[in-house]
C-alpha positions as YAML, in Angstrom:
chain: A
units: angstrom
residues:
- id: 1
  name: MET
  ca: [116.07, -239.93, -73.44]
- id: 2
  name: LEU
  ca: [112.65, -240.56, -72.66]
- id: 3
  name: ILE
  ca: [110.57, -243.55, -73.00]
- id: 4
  name: LEU
  ca: [106.76, -243.43, -73.10]
- id: 5
  name: LEU
  ca: [104.58, -246.25, -71.92]
- id: 6
  name: PRO
  ca: [101.08, -246.84, -72.15]
- id: 7
  name: PRO
  ca: [99.23, -248.08, -68.96]
- id: 8
  name: SER
  ca: [97.79, -251.40, -68.81]
- id: 9
  name: GLU
  ca: [94.29, -252.77, -68.19]
- id: 10
  name: GLY
  ca: [95.72, -255.21, -65.79]
- id: 11
  name: LYS
  ca: [96.58, -253.75, -62.57]
- id: 12
  name: ALA
  ca: [97.47, -254.85, -58.93]
- id: 13
  name: ALA
  ca: [94.30, -255.71, -57.11]
- id: 14
  name: GLU
  ca: [95.01, -253.06, -54.29]
- id: 15
  name: GLY
  ca: [97.58, -250.69, -52.90]
- id: 16
  name: ASP
  ca: [99.37, -250.89, -49.59]
- id: 17
  name: GLY
  ca: [100.08, -247.17, -48.75]
- id: 18
  name: ARG
  ca: [98.68, -243.90, -47.74]
- id: 19
  name: PRO
  ca: [95.65, -242.42, -49.81]
- id: 20
  name: LEU
  ca: [96.02, -240.47, -53.01]
- id: 21
  name: ASP
  ca: [97.72, -237.05, -52.63]
- id: 22
  name: LEU
  ca: [97.29, -235.24, -56.04]
- id: 23
  name: ASP
  ca: [99.66, -232.51, -54.78]
- id: 24
  name: ALA
  ca: [102.46, -235.16, -54.47]
- id: 25
  name: LEU
  ca: [102.29, -236.44, -57.94]
- id: 26
  name: SER
  ca: [104.84, -235.55, -60.64]
- id: 27
  name: PHE
  ca: [103.76, -232.80, -63.24]
- id: 28
  name: PRO
  ca: [102.16, -230.45, -60.83]
- id: 29
  name: ALA
  ca: [100.64, -228.52, -64.04]
- id: 30
  name: LEU
  ca: [98.32, -231.58, -64.19]
- id: 31
  name: THR
  ca: [96.82, -231.18, -61.10]
- id: 32
  name: SER
  ca: [93.64, -229.07, -61.78]
- id: 33
  name: ALA
  ca: [93.04, -231.64, -64.78]
- id: 34
  name: ARG
  ca: [93.35, -234.49, -62.55]
- id: 35
  name: GLU
  ca: [90.88, -233.09, -60.22]
- id: 36
  name: LYS
  ca: [88.32, -232.73, -63.11]
- id: 37
  name: VAL
  ca: [88.88, -236.33, -64.29]
- id: 38
  name: LEU
  ca: [88.74, -237.86, -60.93]
- id: 39
  name: ASP
  ca: [85.41, -236.22, -59.99]
- id: 40
  name: ALA
  ca: [83.78, -236.75, -63.23]
- id: 41
  name: LEU
  ca: [84.87, -240.43, -62.99]
- id: 42
  name: THR
  ca: [83.87, -240.99, -59.27]
- id: 43
  name: ALA
  ca: [80.34, -239.40, -60.26]
- id: 44
  name: VAL
  ca: [79.83, -241.88, -63.15]
- id: 45
  name: ALA
  ca: [80.87, -244.90, -61.18]
- id: 46
  name: ARG
  ca: [78.37, -243.79, -58.35]
- id: 47
  name: GLY
  ca: [75.63, -243.32, -60.80]
- id: 48
  name: PRO
  ca: [73.20, -246.00, -62.61]
- id: 49
  name: GLN
  ca: [75.22, -249.19, -63.17]
- id: 50
  name: GLY
  ca: [74.06, -249.58, -66.38]
- id: 51
  name: ASP
  ca: [75.10, -246.23, -67.45]
- id: 52
  name: ALA
  ca: [78.37, -246.46, -65.83]
- id: 53
  name: LEU
  ca: [79.31, -249.65, -67.66]
- id: 54
  name: ALA
  ca: [78.23, -247.99, -71.06]
- id: 55
  name: VAL
  ca: [80.54, -245.05, -70.47]
- id: 56
  name: LEU
  ca: [83.62, -246.89, -69.29]
- id: 57
  name: GLY
  ca: [83.14, -249.49, -72.02]
- id: 58
  name: LEU
  ca: [82.63, -252.48, -69.22]
- id: 59
  name: THR
  ca: [80.79, -255.73, -69.33]
- id: 60
  name: PRO
  ca: [78.25, -256.59, -66.73]
- id: 61
  name: GLY
  ca: [81.03, -259.24, -65.51]
- id: 62
  name: GLN
  ca: [83.38, -256.23, -64.80]
- id: 63
  name: ALA
  ca: [80.92, -254.28, -62.69]
- id: 64
  name: GLY
  ca: [83.31, -254.73, -59.61]
- id: 65
  name: GLU
  ca: [85.57, -252.21, -61.43]
- id: 66
  name: LEU
  ca: [82.77, -249.53, -60.45]
- id: 67
  name: ALA
  ca: [83.49, -250.09, -56.91]
- id: 68
  name: VAL
  ca: [87.08, -249.52, -57.49]
- id: 69
  name: ASP
  ca: [86.25, -246.19, -59.09]
- id: 70
  name: ARG
  ca: [83.93, -244.98, -56.48]
- id: 71
  name: GLU
  ca: [86.72, -245.07, -53.67]
- id: 72
  name: LEU
  ca: [89.68, -243.29, -55.45]
- id: 73
  name: ARG
  ca: [90.14, -240.73, -53.10]
- id: 74
  name: THR
  ca: [90.16, -243.02, -50.12]
- id: 75
  name: ALA
  ca: [91.64, -246.11, -51.40]
- id: 76
  name: ALA
  ca: [95.47, -247.17, -50.59]
- id: 77
  name: THR
  ca: [97.88, -246.36, -53.12]
- id: 78
  name: LEU
  ca: [101.13, -248.03, -54.42]
- id: 79
  name: PRO
  ca: [103.80, -246.78, -56.90]
- id: 80
  name: VAL
  ca: [103.26, -246.76, -60.48]
- id: 81
  name: GLY
  ca: [106.06, -249.10, -61.05]
- id: 82
  name: ARG
  ca: [104.06, -251.77, -59.23]
- id: 83
  name: LEU
  ca: [100.64, -250.85, -60.17]
- id: 84
  name: TYR
  ca: [100.60, -252.11, -63.94]
- id: 85
  name: THR
  ca: [100.77, -255.87, -64.95]
- id: 86
  name: GLY
  ca: [100.07, -257.20, -68.35]
- id: 87
  name: VAL
  ca: [102.37, -258.46, -71.39]
- id: 88
  name: LEU
  ca: [104.20, -255.06, -71.78]
- id: 89
  name: TYR
  ca: [104.99, -254.70, -67.93]
- id: 90
  name: ASP
  ca: [105.92, -258.24, -67.54]
- id: 91
  name: ASN
  ca: [108.57, -258.05, -70.37]
- id: 92
  name: LEU
  ca: [109.83, -254.81, -69.00]
- id: 93
  name: GLY
  ca: [110.39, -256.44, -65.59]
- id: 94
  name: LEU
  ca: [110.80, -253.33, -63.65]
- id: 95
  name: ALA
  ca: [111.28, -255.18, -60.18]
- id: 96
  name: THR
  ca: [114.02, -257.28, -61.61]
- id: 97
  name: LEU
  ca: [116.09, -254.43, -62.92]
- id: 98
  name: ASP
  ca: [119.44, -253.79, -61.41]
- id: 99
  name: ALA
  ca: [119.82, -250.58, -59.18]
- id: 100
  name: ALA
  ca: [121.28, -248.57, -62.19]
- id: 101
  name: ALA
  ca: [118.74, -249.43, -64.51]
- id: 102
  name: ARG
  ca: [116.02, -248.42, -61.93]
- id: 103
  name: ARG
  ca: [117.51, -245.31, -61.56]
- id: 104
  name: ARG
  ca: [117.46, -244.53, -65.44]
- id: 105
  name: ALA
  ca: [113.82, -245.82, -65.20]
- id: 106
  name: GLY
  ca: [112.84, -243.22, -62.64]
- id: 107
  name: ARG
  ca: [114.39, -240.38, -64.70]
- id: 108
  name: SER
  ca: [113.46, -241.60, -68.24]
- id: 109
  name: VAL
  ca: [110.15, -243.32, -68.06]
- id: 110
  name: ILE
  ca: [106.79, -241.49, -68.35]
- id: 111
  name: VAL
  ca: [103.35, -243.55, -68.17]
- id: 112
  name: PHE
  ca: [100.40, -242.08, -69.83]
- id: 113
  name: SER
  ca: [96.93, -242.54, -68.17]
- id: 114
  name: GLY
  ca: [93.31, -241.55, -69.06]
- id: 115
  name: LEU
  ca: [92.85, -240.69, -65.35]
- id: 116
  name: TRP
  ca: [96.18, -239.16, -64.22]
- id: 117
  name: GLY
  ca: [97.36, -237.80, -67.52]
- id: 118
  name: ALA
  ca: [100.99, -238.55, -66.99]
- id: 119
  name: LEU
  ca: [102.89, -240.05, -64.27]
- id: 120
  name: ARG
  ca: [106.60, -241.22, -63.22]
- id: 121
  name: LEU
  ca: [107.15, -244.62, -61.73]
- id: 122
  name: ARG
  ca: [107.60, -243.36, -58.26]
- id: 123
  name: ASP
  ca: [104.17, -241.62, -58.08]
- id: 124
  name: ARG
  ca: [101.61, -243.27, -55.90]
- id: 125
  name: VAL
  ca: [98.05, -243.80, -57.26]
- id: 126
  name: PRO
  ca: [95.36, -246.31, -56.49]
- id: 127
  name: PRO
  ca: [94.07, -249.00, -58.76]
- id: 128
  name: TYR
  ca: [91.49, -247.56, -61.19]
- id: 129
  name: ARG
  ca: [89.62, -248.19, -64.32]
- id: 130
  name: LEU
  ca: [89.60, -245.60, -67.28]
- id: 131
  name: SER
  ca: [90.74, -245.88, -70.58]
- id: 132
  name: MET
  ca: [92.06, -242.79, -72.59]
- id: 133
  name: GLY
  ca: [89.49, -243.81, -75.25]
- id: 134
  name: VAL
  ca: [86.44, -243.10, -72.89]
- id: 135
  name: ARG
  ca: [84.07, -240.01, -73.54]
- id: 136
  name: LEU
  ca: [83.68, -239.10, -69.86]
- id: 137
  name: PRO
  ca: [80.58, -236.87, -68.92]
- id: 138
  name: PRO
  ca: [80.87, -233.99, -68.87]
- id: 139
  name: LEU
  ca: [84.50, -233.82, -70.03]
- id: 140
  name: GLY
  ca: [83.95, -235.49, -73.46]
- id: 141
  name: GLY
  ca: [87.05, -237.27, -75.00]
- id: 142
  name: LEU
  ca: [89.83, -237.61, -72.55]
- id: 143
  name: ALA
  ca: [92.90, -237.44, -75.15]
- id: 144
  name: ALA
  ca: [91.21, -233.79, -75.96]
- id: 145
  name: HIS
  ca: [90.80, -232.98, -72.56]
- id: 146
  name: TRP
  ca: [94.42, -233.96, -71.69]
- id: 147
  name: ARG
  ca: [96.22, -232.52, -74.59]
- id: 148
  name: PRO
  ca: [96.66, -228.75, -73.55]
- id: 149
  name: PHE
  ca: [97.60, -229.82, -69.99]
- id: 150
  name: LEU
  ca: [100.12, -232.35, -71.13]
- id: 151
  name: THR
  ca: [101.57, -229.85, -73.68]
- id: 152
  name: GLU
  ca: [102.13, -227.28, -71.00]
- id: 153
  name: ALA
  ca: [103.31, -230.04, -68.33]
- id: 154
  name: LEU
  ca: [105.64, -231.90, -70.71]
- id: 155
  name: GLY
  ca: [106.98, -228.77, -72.68]
- id: 156
  name: SER
  ca: [110.34, -228.73, -70.77]
- id: 157
  name: GLU
  ca: [111.07, -232.30, -71.33]
- id: 158
  name: ARG
  ca: [114.08, -232.80, -73.69]
- id: 159
  name: GLY
  ca: [115.87, -235.64, -75.39]
- id: 160
  name: LEU
  ca: [115.10, -238.36, -77.93]
- id: 161
  name: VAL
  ca: [111.69, -239.72, -77.17]
- id: 162
  name: VAL
  ca: [111.05, -243.56, -77.54]
- id: 163
  name: ASP
  ca: [107.22, -243.69, -77.97]
- id: 164
  name: LEU
  ca: [105.94, -247.05, -76.98]
- id: 165
  name: ARG
  ca: [102.23, -245.85, -76.35]
- id: 166
  name: SER
  ca: [99.19, -247.21, -78.57]
- id: 167
  name: SER
  ca: [97.55, -244.58, -80.73]
- id: 168
  name: THR
  ca: [94.89, -243.82, -78.22]
- id: 169
  name: TYR
  ca: [97.43, -242.53, -75.83]
- id: 170
  name: ALA
  ca: [99.63, -240.83, -78.36]
- id: 171
  name: ALA
  ca: [96.69, -238.72, -79.37]
- id: 172
  name: ALA
  ca: [97.00, -236.91, -75.92]
- id: 173
  name: TRP
  ca: [100.49, -235.71, -76.54]
- id: 174
  name: ARG
  ca: [102.84, -235.35, -79.44]
- id: 175
  name: PRO
  ca: [106.36, -234.79, -78.33]
- id: 176
  name: ALA
  ca: [108.20, -231.70, -79.53]
- id: 177
  name: SER
  ca: [111.59, -233.37, -79.51]
- id: 178
  name: PRO
  ca: [112.78, -235.90, -81.98]
- id: 179
  name: ALA
  ca: [110.54, -239.12, -81.48]
- id: 180
  name: VAL
  ca: [110.69, -242.75, -82.68]
- id: 181
  name: THR
  ca: [108.04, -245.17, -82.54]
- id: 182
  name: ILE
  ca: [108.60, -248.75, -82.40]
- id: 183
  name: ARG
  ca: [106.83, -251.24, -85.13]
- id: 184
  name: VAL
  ca: [107.10, -254.80, -84.61]
- id: 185
  name: LEU
  ca: [107.45, -257.09, -87.67]
- id: 186
  name: ARG
  ca: [107.35, -261.00, -88.04]
- id: 187
  name: GLU
  ca: [109.59, -262.50, -90.74]
- id: 188
  name: VAL
  ca: [108.66, -265.85, -91.90]
- id: 189
  name: ASN
  ca: [110.23, -267.10, -95.16]
- id: 190
  name: GLY
  ca: [111.54, -264.00, -96.08]
- id: 191
  name: ALA
  ca: [108.11, -262.32, -96.03]
- id: 192
  name: ARG
  ca: [107.28, -259.65, -93.29]
- id: 193
  name: SER
  ca: [103.99, -258.85, -91.55]
- id: 194
  name: VAL
  ca: [102.98, -256.45, -88.99]
- id: 195
  name: VAL
  ca: [102.76, -258.06, -85.45]
- id: 196
  name: SER
  ca: [99.80, -257.25, -83.21]
- id: 197
  name: HIS
  ca: [99.49, -260.22, -80.40]
- id: 198
  name: MET
  ca: [103.32, -260.06, -79.58]
- id: 199
  name: ALA
  ca: [104.04, -256.31, -80.18]
- id: 200
  name: LYS
  ca: [103.33, -255.49, -76.53]
- id: 201
  name: ALA
  ca: [105.75, -258.03, -75.37]
- id: 202
  name: THR
  ca: [108.46, -257.03, -77.86]
- id: 203
  name: ARG
  ca: [107.99, -253.16, -76.83]
- id: 204
  name: GLY
  ca: [108.40, -254.19, -73.16]
- id: 205
  name: ALA
  ca: [111.50, -256.07, -74.15]
- id: 206
  name: VAL
  ca: [112.80, -253.01, -75.98]
- id: 207
  name: ALA
  ca: [112.22, -250.77, -73.04]
- id: 208
  name: ARG
  ca: [114.15, -253.14, -70.79]
- id: 209
  name: SER
  ca: [117.11, -253.42, -73.07]
- id: 210
  name: LEU
  ca: [117.37, -249.48, -73.25]
- id: 211
  name: LEU
  ca: [116.80, -249.13, -69.50]
- id: 212
  name: GLU
  ca: [119.63, -251.72, -68.92]
- id: 213
  name: SER
  ca: [122.01, -249.89, -71.45]
- id: 214
  name: ALA
  ca: [124.15, -247.01, -70.12]
- id: 215
  name: ALA
  ca: [123.75, -245.26, -73.49]
- id: 216
  name: SER
  ca: [121.70, -242.44, -74.29]
- id: 217
  name: PRO
  ca: [121.09, -242.04, -78.29]
- id: 218
  name: ARG
  ca: [120.53, -238.64, -79.21]
- id: 219
  name: SER
  ca: [119.05, -239.38, -82.74]
- id: 220
  name: PRO
  ca: [116.64, -241.98, -84.29]
- id: 221
  name: LYS
  ca: [119.61, -243.26, -86.22]
- id: 222
  name: ALA
  ca: [121.68, -243.90, -83.03]
- id: 223
  name: LEU
  ca: [118.90, -245.61, -81.32]
- id: 224
  name: ALA
  ca: [118.38, -248.14, -84.09]
- id: 225
  name: ALA
  ca: [122.06, -248.71, -83.92]
- id: 226
  name: LEU
  ca: [121.86, -249.03, -80.30]
- id: 227
  name: LEU
  ca: [119.00, -251.53, -80.47]
- id: 228
  name: THR
  ca: [121.11, -253.50, -82.90]
- id: 229
  name: GLU
  ca: [124.10, -253.58, -80.81]
- id: 230
  name: ILE
  ca: [122.21, -254.88, -77.67]
- id: 231
  name: GLY
  ca: [120.39, -257.62, -79.67]
- id: 232
  name: HIS
  ca: [117.55, -256.78, -81.49]
- id: 233
  name: THR
  ca: [117.12, -256.73, -85.22]
- id: 234
  name: ALA
  ca: [116.22, -253.08, -85.79]
- id: 235
  name: GLU
  ca: [115.89, -251.17, -88.83]
- id: 236
  name: LEU
  ca: [115.27, -247.44, -89.34]
- id: 237
  name: GLY
  ca: [112.31, -246.40, -91.68]
- id: 238
  name: PRO
  ca: [112.79, -243.47, -93.93]
- id: 239
  name: PRO
  ca: [112.73, -239.97, -92.92]
- id: 240
  name: PRO
  ca: [108.89, -239.07, -92.04]
- id: 241
  name: LYS
  ca: [106.96, -236.12, -92.88]
- id: 242
  name: ALA
  ca: [107.42, -232.79, -90.94]
- id: 243
  name: GLY
  ca: [106.25, -233.27, -87.46]
- id: 244
  name: ASP
  ca: [105.63, -237.13, -87.66]
- id: 245
  name: PRO
  ca: [107.78, -239.40, -85.66]
- id: 246
  name: TRP
  ca: [110.46, -241.70, -87.03]
- id: 247
  name: THR
  ca: [110.11, -245.30, -87.18]
- id: 248
  name: VAL
  ca: [112.21, -248.32, -85.97]
- id: 249
  name: ASP
  ca: [111.20, -251.73, -87.17]
- id: 250
  name: ILE
  ca: [112.01, -254.66, -84.62]
- id: 251
  name: VAL
  ca: [111.96, -257.70, -86.81]
- id: 252
  name: ILE
  ca: [111.34, -261.01, -85.02]
- id: 253
  name: SER
  ca: [111.46, -264.48, -86.72]
- id: 254
  name: SER
  ca: [109.24, -267.45, -85.88]
...
């Protein structure tokens, strides 16, 4: 089973280890693409501030993020498992998993990134600011830039895919293996609605539950059954169109 995660805008303030070594990162087929994005991002961050803020979708109050992006090659790094903060990662709680669950996370979790493409939790990178939704000169849209490289790098990955990414990051790679997306619904007095505010928290909790379980479901039906068994209200959606992922609804009450 693979668990695909988005990154988070919230990140650790700084690293505490050696500078970036692109050759040491997982998925070496992505190295040349990483070099191109890294060079392009650094060039933008070192250019006129107004232009850089506009390209990266930042406000004047976030101008300090440009200083972070200027020094990516020499900045201290930290493991991806400690880099990202925010609602999803708070509810995933990687640091509080037991040893067996941490081992499963190391094998199964892949984090997608506008700068690095895809990473394992053990990979060491510096804090950065770059969304997959950015059009980065001269590369253009990052999802389109990454798509062929991710297709090559992840082509050998097998097993049921639990895709917890947002649509922006999902656009960069579509799994060839059976995939399931998680939709979060709130039920009030028998009526259901799609949840946006708490969806990240629920997806983080789902990922944690799966990592704490020793089971490895091989089908969407088995995944829905497992999620129900471990405490979620999970419902498998109807069969999708060819090539589309299945959907499992997680229903929360309030």
